C-alpha positions in Angstrom: 161.0 185.1 58.2 160.6 184.7 61.8 160.5 181.1 63.1 159.1 180.4 66.6 160.3 177.3 68.3 157.9 175.8 70.9 159.3 173.8 73.7 158.3 170.0 73.7 155.5 169.0 76.1 155.0 165.3 77.1 151.5 163.8 76.9 149.6 164.3 80.1 148.7 161.4 82.2 145.4 161.0 83.7 145.3 161.5 87.4 145.1 158.7 89.9 141.6 159.5 90.8 140.6 159.2 87.1 141.9 155.7 86.6 139.9 154.4 89.6 136.9 156.4 88.2 137.3 154.7 84.8 137.7 151.3 86.5 134.5 151.7 88.4 132.4 153.6 85.8 133.9 152.3 82.5 134.3 154.0 79.3 131.8 155.2 76.7 130.0 152.7 74.8 131.6 153.8 71.5 135.2 153.6 73.1 136.7 150.6 71.0 139.9 150.8 72.7 138.6 148.8 75.6 137.7 145.8 73.3 141.1 144.0 73.5 140.9 143.8 77.2 137.4 142.5 77.2 138.4 139.9 74.5 141.4 138.8 76.6 139.3 138.5 79.6 136.7 136.5 77.8 139.3 134.1 76.3 140.9 133.7 79.7 137.5 132.9 81.3 136.5 130.6 78.7 139.7 128.8 79.0 139.3 128.5 82.8 135.7 127.0 82.2 136.4 124.5 79.3 139.9 123.3 80.1 139.0 121.5 83.5 135.5 120.4 82.0 137.1 118.8 78.9 139.9 117.3 81.0 137.4 115.8 83.5 135.3 114.2 80.4 138.6 112.9 78.9 140.2 111.3 82.0 137.3 110.5 84.3 136.6 106.8 84.6 133.2 105.5 83.5 130.7 104.5 86.2 127.6 102.6 85.6 124.6 102.6 88.0 122.3 99.6 88.7 118.8 100.2 90.4 116.8 97.8 92.5 113.2 98.4 93.8 111.7 96.7 96.8 108.1 96.7 97.9 106.3 95.9 101.3 102.8 94.5 101.0 100.2 96.6 103.0 98.1 94.0 104.3 98.4 91.9 107.5 98.4 88.2 107.7 96.7 85.7 109.9 96.9 81.9 110.6 94.6 79.7 112.7 95.6 76.2 113.9 93.2 73.7 115.6 94.8 71.0 117.8 92.6 68.1 118.6 92.1 67.8 122.3 93.8 71.0 123.1 92.2 74.0 121.4 92.7 76.5 118.8 95.9 78.9 118.4 95.6 81.9 116.2 98.5 84.2 115.2 98.0 87.5 113.5 100.5 89.9 112.1 99.4 93.5 111.7 99.9 95.5 108.5 103.3 96.9 108.4 101.8 100.4 108.0 99.3 100.0 110.9 101.2 102.2 113.3 102.2 105.7 112.7 105.0 105.4 115.4 107.3 103.2 113.5 108.0 103.4 109.6 109.1 100.1 108.3 110.3 101.6 105.1 112.8 103.9 107.1 113.8 100.8 109.2 114.7 98.9 106.0 116.4 102.0 104.6 118.7 102.1 107.6 119.2 98.4 107.4 120.3 98.6 103.6 122.9 101.0 104.5 124.0 99.3 107.7 127.8 98.5 108.0 127.1 94.7 108.3 125.1 94.7 105.1 127.9 96.4 103.1 130.6 94.3 104.8 128.8 91.1 103.9 128.2 92.2 100.3 131.8 93.2 99.9 133.0 90.0 101.4 130.7 88.0 98.9 132.3 89.9 96.0 136.0 89.7 97.2 136.5 93.3 97.3 137.2 96.0 100.0 134.3 97.9 101.5 135.7 101.2 100.3 135.7 99.9 96.8 132.0 98.8 97.0 130.7 102.1 98.6 127.5 102.9 100.2 124.3 102.0 98.5 122.1 105.1 97.6 118.6 104.3 99.2 115.7 106.5 98.2 112.1 106.2 99.4 109.0 107.1 97.3 106.5 109.2 99.3 102.9 107.9 99.8 104.1 104.4 98.8 105.7 101.4 100.3 108.6 101.4 97.5 112.2 101.3 98.4 114.8 102.1 95.7 118.5 101.6 96.1 121.4 102.2 93.6 124.9 100.7 93.4 127.6 101.8 91.0 130.4 99.8 89.3 133.0 100.1 86.5 131.1 97.9 84.4 127.4 97.2 83.8 127.9 93.7 85.0 129.9 95.0 88.0 127.2 97.2 89.1 124.5 94.6 88.8 126.5 92.2 90.6 127.0 94.7 93.7 123.2 95.1 93.5 122.8 91.5 93.8 125.2 91.2 96.6 123.6 94.1 98.6 120.1 92.4 98.0 121.4 88.8 99.1 123.1 90.3 102.3 120.0 92.2 103.3 117.7 89.3 103.0 120.1 87.0 104.8 120.3 89.8 107.6 116.4 89.9 107.7 116.2 86.2 108.1 118.7 86.1 110.8 116.9 88.9 112.8 113.7 87.0 112.3 115.1 83.8 113.4 116.7 85.6 116.5 113.3 87.2 117.3 111.6 83.8 117.3 114.3 82.3 119.4 114.1 84.9 122.0 110.3 84.6 122.2 110.6 80.9 122.5 113.2 81.1 125.2 111.0 83.5 127.2 108.0 81.1 126.9 109.9 78.0 128.0 109.9 79.0 131.7 106.1 79.8 131.4 105.4 76.4 129.9 107.6 74.7 132.7 105.5 76.4 135.4 102.2 75.3 133.8 103.5 71.8 133.5 104.4 71.8 137.1 100.9 73.2 138.1 99.1 70.5 136.0 101.2 67.7 137.6 100.5 69.1 141.0 96.9 69.4 140.5 96.5 65.8 139.1 98.3 64.3 142.1 96.0 66.1 144.5 93.0 64.7 142.7 94.5 61.2 142.7 95.1 61.6 146.5 91.5 62.7 147.0 90.1 59.7 145.1 92.2 57.2 147.0 91.2 58.7 150.3 87.4 59.0 149.6 86.6 56.4 147.0 84.8 59.2 144.9 86.2 58.8 141.4 85.0 62.1 139.9 82.3 64.7 140.3 80.3 63.1 137.6 79.8 60.0 139.9 78.5 62.4 142.7 76.2 63.9 140.0 75.0 60.4 139.0 74.2 59.5 142.7 72.3 62.8 143.2 70.3 62.2 140.1 69.6 58.7 141.3 68.4 60.0 144.6 66.3 62.6 143.1 64.9 59.9 140.7 64.1 57.8 143.9 62.3 60.5 145.5 60.0 60.8 142.5 59.6 56.9 142.2 58.7 56.7 146.0 56.0 59.4 145.4 54.5 57.4 142.4 54.6 54.1 144.3 53.0 55.6 147.4 50.2 57.0 145.2 50.0 53.6 143.4 49.9 51.7 146.8 47.1 54.1 148.0 45.1 53.5 144.8 45.5 49.8 145.1 44.6 49.6 148.8 41.5 51.7 148.2 40.3 49.6 145.4 40.9 46.4 147.6 39.0 47.9 150.6 36.1 49.0 148.3 35.9 45.3 146.9 36.0 43.8 150.4 33.2 46.0 151.5 31.1 45.1 148.6 31.9 41.2 149.0 31.3 41.3 152.7 34.6 39.5 153.4 38.4 40.3 153.3 41.0 39.3 150.9 42.3 36.3 153.4 38.9 34.8 153.5 38.3 35.3 149.8 41.7 33.4 149.1 40.8 30.7 151.6 37.3 30.3 149.8 38.9 30.0 146.5 41.3 27.4 147.8 38.7 25.2 149.5 36.4 25.3 146.4 39.5 24.3 144.3 39.5 21.0 146.5 37.3 18.2 145.0 36.9 16.5 148.4 35.5 19.6 150.0 33.1 20.2 147.0 31.9 16.4 147.3 31.5 17.1 151.1 29.4 20.2 150.3 27.3 18.3 147.9 26.7 15.6 150.5 25.9 18.2 153.1 23.4 19.6 150.7 21.8 16.3 150.0 21.5 15.5 153.7 20.2 18.9 154.3 17.4 18.1 151.7 16.7 14.9 153.1 16.3 16.4 156.6 14.0 19.0 155.2 11.7 16.2 153.7 11.6 14.2 156.8 10.9 17.2 159.0 7.9 18.0 156.7 6.6 14.5 156.9 7.3 13.5 160.6 7.9 15.0 163.8 11.3 16.1 165.4 11.5 13.0 167.4 10.7 10.7 164.5 13.4 8.2 163.7 13.7 9.3 160.1 14.1 12.8 161.1 16.6 12.0 163.8 18.5 9.9 161.3 18.5 12.7 158.7 19.6 15.2 161.2 22.6 12.9 162.2 23.6 12.5 158.6 23.4 16.2 158.0 25.4 17.0 161.2 28.0 14.4 160.3 28.4 15.9 156.7 28.8 19.4 158.1 31.4 18.2 160.6 33.4 16.5 158.0 33.3 19.6 155.7 34.5 21.9 158.6 37.1 19.5 159.6 38.4 19.3 156.0 38.3 23.1 155.6 40.3 23.7 158.7 42.8 21.3 157.5 42.9 23.0 154.1 43.0 26.6 155.2 44.4 26.5 158.8 41.6 28.8 160.0 39.5 28.2 163.1 35.8 27.6 163.2 34.9 31.1 163.7 36.6 32.3 160.6 34.9 29.6 158.5 31.5 31.2 159.3 32.7 34.1 157.0 33.2 31.7 154.1 31.4 32.4 150.9 29.5 29.3 150.1 28.5 30.4 146.6 31.8 31.2 144.7 30.8 30.2 141.4 29.9 32.4 138.4 30.7 36.2 138.6 31.2 36.2 142.3 34.1 33.7 141.9 35.6 36.3 139.4 35.3 39.0 142.0 36.8 36.9 144.6 39.8 36.2 142.3 40.0 39.8 141.6 40.0 40.6 145.2 42.9 38.2 145.8 44.8 39.5 142.9 44.4 43.2 144.2 45.6 42.1 147.6 48.7 40.6 146.0 49.3 43.7 144.1 48.9 45.7 147.3 51.5 43.4 149.1 54.0 43.7 146.1 53.5 47.5 146.0 54.2 47.6 149.8 57.3 45.6 149.5 58.7 47.6 146.7 58.0 50.9 148.5 60.0 49.5 151.4 62.8 48.7 149.0 62.8 52.0 147.4 62.9 53.7 150.9 65.8 51.5 151.8 67.6 52.6 148.6 66.8 56.1 149.2 68.3 56.0 152.9 71.5 54.2 151.6 71.8 56.8 148.9 71.4 59.7 151.3 74.1 58.3 153.4 76.4 58.0 150.2 75.5 61.7 149.3 76.3 62.8 152.9 79.6 61.0 152.8 80.6 62.2 149.3 79.3 65.7 149.4 82.5 67.5 150.9 84.8 65.3 148.7 82.8 66.3 145.7 83.0 69.9 146.3 86.8 69.8 146.9 87.1 67.6 143.7 85.1 69.9 141.7 87.5 72.8 142.8 90.4 70.6 141.9 89.2 69.6 138.6 88.4 73.3 137.7 91.9 74.1 138.8 93.3 71.3 136.7 91.2 72.4 133.6 92.5 76.0 134.0 96.0 74.9 134.5 95.6 72.5 131.5 94.2 75.1 129.2 97.0 77.5 130.2 99.5 74.9 129.5 98.0 73.9 126.1 97.7 77.6 125.3 101.4 78.2 126.1 102.5 75.4 123.9 100.1 76.5 121.1 101.2 80.1 121.4 104.9 79.0 121.3 104.3 76.9 118.3 102.3 79.7 116.4 104.8 82.2 117.2 107.3 80.3 115.0 105.0 81.1 111.9 104.6 84.8 112.8 108.0 85.7 111.6 106.8 89.1 110.2 105.6 90.6 113.6 108.6 93.0 113.9 110.2 92.8 110.4 107.4 92.9 107.9 107.4 91.0 104.6 109.5 92.7 101.9 109.5 91.7 98.2 111.7 92.4 95.1 109.7 94.4 92.8 112.6 95.0 90.4 115.7 93.1 90.4 119.2 94.9 89.9 119.2 96.2 86.5 121.8 95.8 84.0 122.7 99.6 82.8 122.9 100.2 79.2 125.0 103.4 79.4 127.3 104.9 82.0 125.9 107.2 84.7 129.1 109.1 85.1 130.5 111.2 83.7 127.4 112.7 82.2 128.7 114.3 79.2 125.6 116.1 78.2 125.2 117.5 81.7 128.8 118.6 81.7 128.6 120.4 78.2 125.5 122.1 79.2 127.1 123.3 82.3 129.9 124.6 80.3 127.7 126.3 77.9 125.8 127.9 80.8 129.0 129.0 82.5 130.3 130.5 79.2 126.9 132.3 78.6 127.2 133.8 82.1 130.8 135.0 81.4 129.6 136.7 78.2 126.8 138.3 80.0 129.2 139.6 82.8 131.4 141.1 80.1 128.5 142.8 78.4 127.4 144.1 81.6 130.8 145.5 82.3 130.9 147.2 78.9 127.7 149.1 79.5 128.1 149.7 83.1 128.7 153.6 82.6 125.3 153.8 81.1 123.6 151.9 83.7 125.3 153.6 86.6 124.5 157.0 85.0 120.9 156.1 84.5 120.6 154.9 88.1 122.2 158.1 89.4 120.0 160.4 87.4 116.9 158.5 88.5 114.0 160.9 89.1 113.3 161.4 92.8 117.0 160.5 93.7 118.8 163.5 95.8 121.6 165.2 93.6 
């Protein structure tokens, strides 16, 4: 029996290029020898994912978050104040959202996170600023809402920090508004002082003009002018009345055939009983003379005696008339010797009308004298009145500006929302019911997601040779 002994051959090792190709391309899908490596990689990857995550959930301190909401009203505000004897002052604050150039919500967002706000809130809580941290401020689009959040180790601590930030914010707002009002008031004090000096200077000039001219006011000159114009009208009326009375008097004198002076003397004579008796005696002697002349001749003693008696009676009547009226014999020839009855009434009317004409003449003269004196006063006061009118207008303007400046300064104190609009607390700092950090559900979901991604990557590595082969053998790809 022949036995053949073959020499020992060691197991061949893959070439270096084959190892690289296996790493890149992978093995067959049915090659289970790769499974331990994939399991080990999966366990190691899961450990790297879950160990830090579980450690964070176990050791991280609890943190609570308190939320606060602020709102800014969108409408403006106006105020009107009436001051008796001064005028009206009106203040108006535009809506906070009337201008597109400035956003009040952005301004307040920056103010909530300002250093002095955070410092003041930390000081009120007796903690360091680093421990308080920055509030997280968030704006809601298309609204006037402002939300900010504060965190703390306990629900009460988070709420207290929100209250502290809110109190510091409103305190700073009040300080800014007060500073704005003070600045405006200080800037208006100089203008008020200038207006006051202008009013005092104009008043001094008015007083000096009064003392120099005697004109107290423009109203006094207006009264004098109105009176002068009224005198002109009254003089025209008086002249018309005088012409009317004079024409009526002249017409009546023409009808009676004697003037008013003779009519007055006639009435005066016939009011004297002695003269009336003499007239009666003259009439009796005239009758006796007529009877004697009818019976006897002119030279008969009875005719001569009757004629002498008649002449004596006439002479006595004329002498008495002259002594009563003071007129001469010629004027007595115009006397009305029959003043009784209706003619006596006409004589009396003529005398009364003559008296009216005399009174109207005197009144016209007095009115014309008043007009002359008034014209002199107007000529004397006219320049002073024009100057005083200018001064009074300057005084009214200066006084109006002074009163307006004062009213504006006072009304500006109520307009505290001009630059820093009104903001209100819509929702007070909340008391959180559960911690906001760490978020266990979110951490677990992140771990699960990372684990799934790890498994997916391992699965892709297991089947990578099939994928690569499919891609390399894709139709249309050059070989």
